[in-house]
N, C-alpha and C positions, 0 to 999 in steps of 0.2 A: 493660731488656734482656731480662729474664726474662718480662715480660708479653706480648711479641709472640708467642712460641710458645704461651702459654696462650690468648691470644685467638684465634689461628688454629685451635687444637684445639677450642675452644668453638664457633667458627663452623662447622667441619667437622662437629662433633657435632650441632649444631642442623640443619644442612642434611640430613645423612643420616637423622636421626630423623624429620624431616618427610617425607622421601622414602619411608622404610620404613613410616611410618604411613599414607601414601596408598596404598601397595601392598597393605596388609593388607585382606582382605575384611571387610565389616561383619558383626558377629555377628547372627544371626537369633534372635529370641526363640523360646522353645519353643512358644508359642501360635500362631506363624505359620510354624512349620517345615514344615508340609505344603503351604503355598501357594507357588506359583511366581511370584506377582505381584511385580514390582519397582517401586520408587518412582523417579520421574524426579528427577534431581538438577540443580539450577541452579548454574552456576559463576560466580563474580564475580571479575573481574580488572580492576584499576585502576578500580573503581567501575562497571564495565559488566557487567550480568547477562546470561548467555547460557544459555538452556534447552537441554536435550538434545532436539533435534528428532527424532532416531531413536527415542528412548523415547516421545515424544509421539505420533509416527506409529503406533507399535505399539499404543499404548493406544487410538487412535481406530479401529483396525480392528475390524469387527464380529466377534463370537464365532461360531465355526463350531459348528453343532449336531451332535451325534453321530448324529442320525437321518438326515441327508442331507448328507454331507460334500462332495458334488459340486455342491451348489447354488451359484449365483453369490454371491460375498462381498458385493457391493454392488448396489444397484438400478441404478446407472448403467452397469454392465457390459452389460446387455441393450441399452442405447441405443448403446453403442460398436459392437456387432456389427451394427447396422443399416446398410444401404447409404447412401452420401452423398446420393443423390437423394431418399431418404426423409427425411433430416435437414434438407434445404434448404440444404446447403452446396455449394461449387463441385464440379462434376463435369466433368472434361475432355471426356469423350465427348459428353455432352449439349451442352456449349457449342460444341464443334467442329461438331456436327450443326446447331445453330441458326445459327451464323455462316457455315457453308459454306466456300468457298474464300477468304474474306476473314479467316479466323481468324488473328490475329496480325499482320495488316497494316492493318486498318481497324476503326473502332468501330461501323460500320453493318453490320447483318446482311445477308446475301445473301438477297434476295427475288426471286421471279419477277416479270417485268414485269406491270404492271396490265393487265387486259383492258379493251378499250373498251366 
């Protein structure tokens, strides 16, 4: 009869201790106090490990140099700014010009009649 309240108090104490422990920030050693670099944390729940994709994405971003902060962050950004006809992808205006009045109604492009 007396063990039930003690067990419930112990369970509540263990639950809140784990919750409070998870809420506390990790102590930073004095040698790394000046660095703002964070470590990525993997979480394991029921045997399934899940990495922090947000942290990994931030670590994969290139460092911005202080000499030219307006430079593109990635080499692929210059490619994105190019027009679609230079990239070789679908361009509605060019396809409409090539297909003529059959665009959307036929698979054969409109061609002028052959001269004899």
